[in-house]
Structure formats: structure tokens, C-alpha cells
N, CA, C and O atoms as a GROMACS GRO file, in nm:
protein
  352
    1UNK      N    1  12.110   8.410   7.883
    1UNK     CA    2  12.173   8.541   7.889
    1UNK      C    3  12.270   8.545   8.006
    1UNK      O    4  12.271   8.457   8.092
    2UNK      N    5  12.351   8.647   8.008
    2UNK     CA    6  12.439   8.674   8.121
    2UNK      C    7  12.418   8.821   8.157
    2UNK      O    8  12.402   8.905   8.068
    3UNK      N    9  12.419   8.853   8.285
    3UNK     CA   10  12.392   8.991   8.327
    3UNK      C   11  12.519   9.073   8.324
    3UNK      O   12  12.626   9.029   8.366
    4UNK      N   13  12.505   9.192   8.275
    4UNK     CA   14  12.614   9.287   8.260
    4UNK      C   15  12.626   9.369   8.388
    4UNK      O   16  12.525   9.417   8.440
    5UNK      N   17  12.747   9.386   8.440
    5UNK     CA   18  12.764   9.460   8.565
    5UNK      C   19  12.826   9.598   8.545
    5UNK      O   20  12.867   9.662   8.642
    6UNK      N   21  12.835   9.643   8.420
    6UNK     CA   22  12.899   9.773   8.396
    6UNK      C   23  12.804   9.891   8.409
    6UNK      O   24  12.843  10.006   8.385
    7UNK      N   25  12.679   9.864   8.447
    7UNK     CA   26  12.583   9.973   8.464
    7UNK      C   27  12.515  10.014   8.334
    7UNK      O   28  12.429  10.103   8.335
    8UNK      N   29  12.552   9.952   8.223
    8UNK     CA   30  12.490   9.983   8.094
    8UNK      C   31  12.407   9.862   8.053
    8UNK      O   32  12.462   9.760   8.010
    9UNK      N   33  12.278   9.873   8.065
    9UNK     CA   34  12.191   9.763   8.028
    9UNK      C   35  12.201   9.642   8.117
    9UNK      O   36  12.162   9.532   8.076
   10UNK      N   37  12.252   9.659   8.235
   10UNK     CA   38  12.269   9.545   8.323
   10UNK      C   39  12.227   9.574   8.465
   10UNK      O   40  12.168   9.679   8.494
   11UNK      N   41  12.257   9.482   8.553
   11UNK     CA   42  12.223   9.497   8.693
   11UNK      C   43  12.337   9.566   8.766
   11UNK      O   44  12.451   9.564   8.721
   12UNK      N   45  12.306   9.628   8.879
   12UNK     CA   46  12.407   9.708   8.948
   12UNK      C   47  12.508   9.628   9.030
   12UNK      O   48  12.601   9.686   9.085
   13UNK      N   49  12.491   9.499   9.041
   13UNK     CA   50  12.579   9.423   9.127
   13UNK      C   51  12.638   9.301   9.061
   13UNK      O   52  12.614   9.274   8.944
   14UNK      N   53  12.716   9.228   9.139
   14UNK     CA   54  12.784   9.111   9.086
   14UNK      C   55  12.720   8.980   9.126
   14UNK      O   56  12.746   8.878   9.062
   15UNK      N   57  12.638   8.978   9.226
   15UNK     CA   58  12.572   8.856   9.270
   15UNK      C   59  12.427   8.887   9.303
   15UNK      O   60  12.398   8.989   9.366
   16UNK      N   61  12.336   8.801   9.261
   16UNK     CA   62  12.194   8.817   9.289
   16UNK      C   63  12.153   8.727   9.404
   16UNK      O   64  12.192   8.611   9.411
   17UNK      N   65  12.075   8.782   9.495
   17UNK     CA   66  12.007   8.704   9.597
   17UNK      C   67  11.859   8.722   9.567
   17UNK      O   68  11.807   8.833   9.572
   18UNK      N   69  11.792   8.613   9.536
   18UNK     CA   70  11.652   8.618   9.498
   18UNK      C   71  11.570   8.557   9.611
   18UNK      O   72  11.592   8.443   9.652
   19UNK      N   73  11.476   8.636   9.661
   19UNK     CA   74  11.392   8.594   9.772
   19UNK      C   75  11.248   8.583   9.722
   19UNK      O   76  11.180   8.685   9.706
   20UNK      N   77  11.200   8.462   9.696
   20UNK     CA   78  11.064   8.444   9.646
   20UNK      C   79  10.960   8.479   9.755
   20UNK      O   80  10.972   8.437   9.870
   21UNK      N   81  10.860   8.555   9.716
   21UNK     CA   82  10.751   8.591   9.807
   21UNK      C   83  10.623   8.516   9.771
   21UNK      O   84  10.550   8.472   9.859
   22UNK      N   85  10.597   8.501   9.641
   22UNK     CA   86  10.480   8.430   9.592
   22UNK      C   87  10.522   8.350   9.469
   22UNK      O   88  10.588   8.404   9.380
   23UNK      N   89  10.485   8.224   9.463
   23UNK     CA   90  10.507   8.143   9.344
   23UNK      C   91  10.645   8.078   9.337
   23UNK      O   92  10.738   8.116   9.408
   24UNK      N   93  10.653   7.979   9.250
   24UNK     CA   94  10.776   7.903   9.230
   24UNK      C   95  10.839   7.943   9.097
   24UNK      O   96  10.770   7.986   9.004
   25UNK      N   97  10.972   7.928   9.088
   25UNK     CA   98  11.045   7.964   8.968
   25UNK      C   99  11.159   7.865   8.949
   25UNK      O  100  11.219   7.820   9.046
   26UNK      N  101  11.189   7.831   8.825
   26UNK     CA  102  11.302   7.744   8.794
   26UNK      C  103  11.406   7.825   8.717
   26UNK      O  104  11.375   7.891   8.618
   27UNK      N  105  11.529   7.820   8.764
   27UNK     CA  106  11.642   7.882   8.695
   27UNK      C  107  11.736   7.772   8.652
   27UNK      O  108  11.759   7.677   8.728
   28UNK      N  109  11.792   7.783   8.533
   28UNK     CA  110  11.890   7.687   8.487
   28UNK      C  111  12.015   7.758   8.438
   28UNK      O  112  12.010   7.873   8.395
   29UNK      N  113  12.126   7.688   8.446
   29UNK     CA  114  12.254   7.736   8.395
   29UNK      C  115  12.284   7.660   8.266
   29UNK      O  116  12.253   7.542   8.253
   30UNK      N  117  12.346   7.731   8.172
   30UNK     CA  118  12.386   7.668   8.046
   30UNK      C  119  12.534   7.632   8.049
   30UNK      O  120  12.610   7.688   8.128
   31UNK      N  121  12.573   7.538   7.964
   31UNK     CA  122  12.712   7.492   7.961
   31UNK      C  123  12.805   7.596   7.900
   31UNK      O  124  12.924   7.600   7.933
   32UNK      N  125  12.753   7.682   7.810
   32UNK     CA  126  12.838   7.783   7.746
   32UNK      C  127  12.752   7.898   7.693
   32UNK      O  128  12.631   7.904   7.719
   33UNK      N  129  12.815   7.990   7.620
   33UNK     CA  130  12.745   8.111   7.575
   33UNK      C  131  12.647   8.089   7.461
   33UNK      O  132  12.579   8.183   7.420
   34UNK      N  133  12.637   7.967   7.408
   34UNK     CA  134  12.538   7.941   7.304
   34UNK      C  135  12.398   7.923   7.365
   34UNK      O  136  12.298   7.933   7.295
   35UNK      N  137  12.394   7.896   7.494
   35UNK     CA  138  12.268   7.879   7.568
   35UNK      C  139  12.178   7.773   7.506
   35UNK      O  140  12.057   7.790   7.497
   36UNK      N  141  12.240   7.663   7.463
   36UNK     CA  142  12.162   7.555   7.401
   36UNK      C  143  12.155   7.430   7.488
   36UNK      O  144  12.060   7.352   7.476
   37UNK      N  145  12.253   7.409   7.576
   37UNK     CA  146  12.255   7.289   7.659
   37UNK      C  147  12.256   7.328   7.806
   37UNK      O  148  12.345   7.401   7.851
   38UNK      N  149  12.157   7.278   7.881
   38UNK     CA  150  12.149   7.308   8.024
   38UNK      C  151  12.250   7.225   8.102
   38UNK      O  152  12.263   7.105   8.081
   39UNK      N  153  12.322   7.291   8.192
   39UNK     CA  154  12.418   7.222   8.278
   39UNK      C  155  12.353   7.178   8.408
   39UNK      O  156  12.385   7.072   8.461
   40UNK      N  157  12.262   7.261   8.460
   40UNK     CA  158  12.199   7.232   8.589
   40UNK      C  159  12.077   7.322   8.603
   40UNK      O  160  12.063   7.420   8.529
   41UNK      N  161  11.989   7.289   8.695
   41UNK     CA  162  11.874   7.374   8.722
   41UNK      C  163  11.830   7.360   8.866
   41UNK      O  164  11.860   7.260   8.932
   42UNK      N  165  11.759   7.462   8.914
   42UNK     CA  166  11.706   7.459   9.050
   42UNK      C  167  11.570   7.528   9.048
   42UNK      O  168  11.551   7.630   8.982
   43UNK      N  169  11.476   7.471   9.123
   43UNK     CA  170  11.344   7.532   9.140
   43UNK      C  171  11.336   7.582   9.284
   43UNK      O  172  11.368   7.508   9.377
   44UNK      N  173  11.293   7.706   9.302
   44UNK     CA  174  11.286   7.762   9.436
   44UNK      C  175  11.151   7.829   9.456
   44UNK      O  176  11.082   7.865   9.360
   45UNK      N  177  11.115   7.845   9.583
   45UNK     CA  178  10.982   7.893   9.620
   45UNK      C  179  10.991   7.974   9.750
   45UNK      O  180  11.098   7.981   9.811
   46UNK      N  181  10.880   8.034   9.792
   46UNK     CA  182  10.881   8.110   9.918
   46UNK      C  183  10.936   8.024  10.032
   46UNK      O  184  10.907   7.905  10.044
   47UNK      N  185  11.016   8.089  10.116
   47UNK     CA  186  11.081   8.019  10.226
   47UNK      C  187  11.226   7.986  10.196
   47UNK      O  188  11.298   7.936  10.282
   48UNK      N  189  11.269   8.014  10.072
   48UNK     CA  190  11.407   7.988  10.034
   48UNK      C  191  11.471   8.116   9.980
   48UNK      O  192  11.402   8.212   9.947
   49UNK      N  193  11.601   8.114   9.971
   49UNK     CA  194  11.676   8.225   9.909
   49UNK      C  195  11.767   8.162   9.804
   49UNK      O  196  11.841   8.068   9.834
   50UNK      N  197  11.761   8.214   9.684
   50UNK     CA  198  11.844   8.162   9.575
   50UNK      C  199  11.956   8.262   9.549
   50UNK      O  200  11.931   8.380   9.526
   51UNK      N  201  12.080   8.213   9.551
   51UNK     CA  202  12.198   8.297   9.528
   51UNK      C  203  12.258   8.258   9.394
   51UNK      O  204  12.280   8.140   9.366
   52UNK      N  205  12.283   8.358   9.310
   52UNK     CA  206  12.330   8.330   9.175
   52UNK      C  207  12.442   8.426   9.135
   52UNK      O  208  12.434   8.546   9.158
   53UNK      N  209  12.546   8.370   9.074
   53UNK     CA  210  12.651   8.453   9.015
   53UNK      C  211  12.604   8.492   8.875
   53UNK      O  212  12.649   8.436   8.775
   54UNK      N  213  12.514   8.588   8.868
   54UNK     CA  214  12.446   8.623   8.744
   54UNK      C  215  12.539   8.683   8.639
   54UNK      O  216  12.503   8.688   8.522
   55UNK      N  217  12.654   8.729   8.677
   55UNK     CA  218  12.750   8.791   8.585
   55UNK      C  219  12.851   8.690   8.532
   55UNK      O  220  12.927   8.718   8.440
   56UNK      N  221  12.851   8.570   8.593
   56UNK     CA  222  12.954   8.471   8.564
   56UNK      C  223  12.902   8.354   8.482
   56UNK      O  224  12.980   8.288   8.413
   57UNK      N  225  12.774   8.328   8.488
   57UNK     CA  226  12.718   8.209   8.422
   57UNK      C  227  12.599   8.247   8.336
   57UNK      O  228  12.514   8.326   8.376
   58UNK      N  229  12.594   8.188   8.218
   58UNK     CA  230  12.477   8.206   8.132
   58UNK      C  231  12.361   8.130   8.194
   58UNK      O  232  12.376   8.016   8.236
   59UNK      N  233  12.246   8.194   8.200
   59UNK     CA  234  12.133   8.136   8.270
   59UNK      C  235  12.001   8.178   8.204
   59UNK      O  236  11.997   8.270   8.122
   60UNK      N  237  11.897   8.111   8.242
   60UNK     CA  238  11.762   8.143   8.198
   60UNK      C  239  11.666   8.085   8.299
   60UNK      O  240  11.707   8.026   8.399
   61UNK      N  241  11.538   8.101   8.274
   61UNK     CA  242  11.442   8.044   8.367
   61UNK      C  243  11.300   8.067   8.325
   61UNK      O  244  11.272   8.134   8.224
   62UNK      N  245  11.209   8.011   8.404
   62UNK     CA  246  11.067   8.030   8.378
   62UNK      C  247  10.987   8.008   8.506
   62UNK      O  248  11.026   7.928   8.591
   63UNK      N  249  10.876   8.078   8.518
   63UNK     CA  250  10.791   8.057   8.635
   63UNK      C  251  10.724   7.920   8.629
   63UNK      O  252  10.686   7.873   8.522
   64UNK      N  253  10.712   7.859   8.744
   64UNK     CA  254  10.640   7.733   8.757
   64UNK      C  255  10.495   7.762   8.791
   64UNK      O  256  10.405   7.690   8.748
   65UNK      N  257  10.473   7.866   8.868
   65UNK     CA  258  10.338   7.906   8.911
   65UNK      C  259  10.281   8.009   8.813
   65UNK      O  260  10.354   8.068   8.734
   66UNK      N  261  10.150   8.028   8.821
   66UNK     CA  262  10.084   8.127   8.735
   66UNK      C  263  10.127   8.270   8.766
   66UNK      O  264  10.129   8.355   8.678
   67UNK      N  265  10.162   8.295   8.892
   67UNK     CA  266  10.201   8.429   8.935
   67UNK      C  267  10.328   8.419   9.017
   67UNK      O  268  10.345   8.326   9.096
   68UNK      N  269  10.416   8.515   8.999
   68UNK     CA  270  10.543   8.515   9.071
   68UNK      C  271  10.573   8.654   9.121
   68UNK      O  272  10.560   8.752   9.047
   69UNK      N  273  10.614   8.664   9.247
   69UNK     CA  274  10.660   8.790   9.305
   69UNK      C  275  10.783   8.759   9.388
   69UNK      O  276  10.780   8.670   9.473
   70UNK      N  277  10.891   8.834   9.365
   70UNK     CA  278  11.013   8.808   9.441
   70UNK      C  279  11.088   8.938   9.463
   70UNK      O  280  11.063   9.039   9.397
   71UNK      N  281  11.180   8.933   9.556
   71UNK     CA  282  11.266   9.045   9.589
   71UNK      C  283  11.407   9.009   9.542
   71UNK      O  284  11.460   8.903   9.576
   72UNK      N  285  11.467   9.099   9.462
   72UNK     CA  286  11.605   9.078   9.416
   72UNK      C  287  11.697   9.173   9.490
   72UNK      O  288  11.668   9.293   9.502
   73UNK      N  289  11.807   9.119   9.540
   73UNK     CA  290  11.908   9.198   9.609
   73UNK      C  291  12.040   9.172   9.537
   73UNK      O  292  12.072   9.058   9.507
   74UNK      N  293  12.115   9.278   9.510
   74UNK     CA  294  12.242   9.265   9.437
   74UNK      C  295  12.357   9.315   9.523
   74UNK      O  296  12.348   9.421   9.585
   75UNK      N  297  12.465   9.238   9.527
   75UNK     CA  298  12.584   9.285   9.597
   75UNK      C  299  12.659   9.378   9.501
   75UNK      O  300  12.656   9.360   9.380
   76UNK      N  301  12.726   9.477   9.556
   76UNK     CA  302  12.801   9.570   9.474
   76UNK      C  303  12.945   9.527   9.456
   76UNK      O  304  13.017   9.583   9.373
   77UNK      N  305  12.988   9.430   9.532
   77UNK     CA  306  13.125   9.380   9.519
   77UNK      C  307  13.121   9.230   9.495
   77UNK      O  308  13.017   9.166   9.514
   78UNK      N  309  13.229   9.176   9.456
   78UNK     CA  310  13.240   9.034   9.432
   78UNK      C  311  13.243   8.962   9.567
   78UNK      O  312  13.332   8.986   9.648
   79UNK      N  313  13.146   8.876   9.591
   79UNK     CA  314  13.138   8.804   9.719
   79UNK      C  315  13.170   8.656   9.701
   79UNK      O  316  13.124   8.573   9.780
   80UNK      N  317  13.247   8.622   9.597
   80UNK     CA  318  13.280   8.482   9.569
   80UNK      C  319  13.339   8.410   9.689
   80UNK      O  320  13.301   8.296   9.716
   81UNK      N  321  13.430   8.474   9.759
   81UNK     CA  322  13.494   8.407   9.874
   81UNK      C  323  13.391   8.368   9.978
   81UNK      O  324  13.401   8.260  10.038
   82UNK      N  325  13.293   8.453  10.002
   82UNK     CA  326  13.188   8.423  10.099
   82UNK      C  327  13.096   8.312  10.047
   82UNK      O  328  13.056   8.224  10.124
   83UNK      N  329  13.064   8.316   9.918
   83UNK     CA  330  12.979   8.212   9.860
   83UNK      C  331  13.048   8.076   9.865
   83UNK      O  332  12.983   7.975   9.890
   84UNK      N  333  13.178   8.074   9.839
   84UNK     CA  334  13.252   7.948   9.844
   84UNK      C  335  13.244   7.885   9.982
   84UNK      O  336  13.234   7.763   9.994
   85UNK      N  337  13.249   7.966  10.086
   85UNK     CA  338  13.239   7.916  10.223
   85UNK      C  339  13.098   7.864  10.250
   85UNK      O  340  13.081   7.760  10.313
   86UNK      N  341  12.997   7.936  10.203
   86UNK     CA  342  12.859   7.898  10.228
   86UNK      C  343  12.817   7.774  10.153
   86UNK      O  344  12.740   7.692  10.205
   87UNK      N  345  12.866   7.758  10.031
   87UNK     CA  346  12.812   7.652   9.944
   87UNK      C  347  12.910   7.543   9.907
   87UNK      O  348  12.891   7.475   9.806
   88UNK      N  349  13.014   7.525   9.986
   88UNK     CA  350  13.107   7.415   9.960
   88UNK      C  351  13.047   7.284  10.003
   88UNK      O  352  13.111   7.180   9.989
   0.00000   0.00000   0.00000
């Protein structure tokens, strides 16, 4: 899926920051909108912060642990320029 940022059935921001509190989770990106071929994936756990352009890339995921609790933070503006500096 891809997250909608128009406020209708979607998230309120353009970028997700996911802060795991309990449990591990794997998120993957797909190569296109058919969501049939994975392009990449990352597994994250407490002690890390996962940043995702949830409005720009088709993605999915699944918990690795039996229980998962996390905090999601959404930016209200496009922070691509800042992300490019952080993750180059």
C-alpha cells in the first residue's frame, strides 16, 4: 500500500518516523504499485528509529515478535531535503 496524505483515509503527514518500544518489525518496499516484487527491506527494534517516505513508496510489513508497540510521528511538511542530508 501507499499512504494517502490528503486527510481522507490516510495519515496526516508526509513522512513517518517510527520509534519501536516493544518488539521487532520488518518493513519492505515494493518495486512498483503492483506490490508483487520487494525492492528492499529493513528490520528494526527498540533502540532505533525508522524513517519512511510513506507517501512516496509502496510498502508493507509484518511483526517479527509476538507483540509490537511503537510510536508513530508524522511530519506535516515534506522533509525530503533533510532526509537526503541524513541518509546520503
